[in-house]
N, C-alpha and C positions, 0 to 999 in steps of 0.2 A: 388821255384826259377826256376824250369824247365819250368813253364808257361811263365815267362818273357824271358828266353832264346829262347823259341819257338816263342814268339811274335817277338823278335828281328830278328830271322832267317827269319820269314815270311815277315816282312817288308823289310828287305834287299834284299831278293830273288825276291821280286816284283818290284824292281827298275831296270831300264835298264842296261844291261851288267855288272852285279855284280856277283862276285864269292866269295866263302868262302874258307878259308884255315887257318891252324894254323899259328900264328905268335907270337913268344915269348911264345909258349906253350899254347896259348889261341885262341879261335875262333876269326877271324878277317874277315872283308869284304873289297873287293877291286873292284875298277872300272877298267874294261878292264884288270884285272889281275895285275895291277900295282900300282895304287894309293889307299892307305888305307883311309877309312873314318870312320870306327867304329871297336871297339874291345870290347868283353865282358869278364869280369872276374867274373865268377859265384861263385868262392870261395874267392874272394878278391885278393889283390895284395900288397905286401910289408906292409906298415903301414896301408893301407886301408883294414882292415879285414872284409869287408862286400861285398856282391855281387854288382857289378857296371858295367856300360858301359862307355867307353871313346868314344867320338864322335867329329868329326870336327864340327866347328860352324862358322857361318858368323861373319865377323869382329865386335867386340864389344859385341856380344850377350852372350858369355860365362860369361863375367864380369857382365852383366845385370842379367842373370839367377842366378848366384851365389849370387849376392846382394839381389835379390828379394826372393829367396827360398834356403837359405844356408843349410837347413835340407835335401834337395834333390840334389842340384847341388854343385859341388866342382871343384877346379882346379887340374886336374890329374898330376901326375909326368911325366916327360919326354916330354909330348906333350902339357901341359897346357900353356907353354910359346908361343906356336904356335897358341893359340886361341882355342884349343880344350876344351871341357867341360866334366866333369865326372858326371854321373847320378847314384845316389844310387838306387838300385832296391829293397831294403828292406823297403821302406818308404810308399808304397801304391800308387806310381805313376801309373796313369792309362795308358792303352795300347794306347789310342789316343794321349796323350801327349808325350809318348815315341816315337810313330811313327812320330810325328811332329819333334821332336829333330833329329831323324835319317834322315828323308827326308831333313831337313835343312843342316845336315852334308854332305849328298850326293850332294846337290846343291852347297855347298861350294867348292867341289873338282871336280865334273863332268865337262867335256867339254860341250860347247854350243850345240853340236849336240845331246848329250844324254839328256840335259835339254829340248830341243825342243821335243824330243821323249816322255819324261815324261809328259810334258805339254799337248801334243796332246793325251795322253792316249793310246799311241801305246803299243802293247805287248812288253815285254822285249826280248832281243836277246837270 
């Protein structure tokens, strides 16, 4: 599981103006230190006793992902009603797919100025 958490950290760190800090006792990533877009639960959380990521998702995509691959994606507690998606990390999801979900979450929350920076391939702040 350490590899998946390392992958999540690397992907988040490479996005513009992202910082990591603990939130609710688990690593979480924030844009400009304010808006959260991802949290990892390496040891599970409440009834979901498996390693997983909660991530913001574009409108409608969480339901689509959950319907297409329910063995990997799920509706997380507390944030699922806001369109976030849960990603099981114990299912063999590959790093590229995980990175795509994280970037989509970032794009859902980030302001236009940071999206332009990301699209231009500018180094992060």
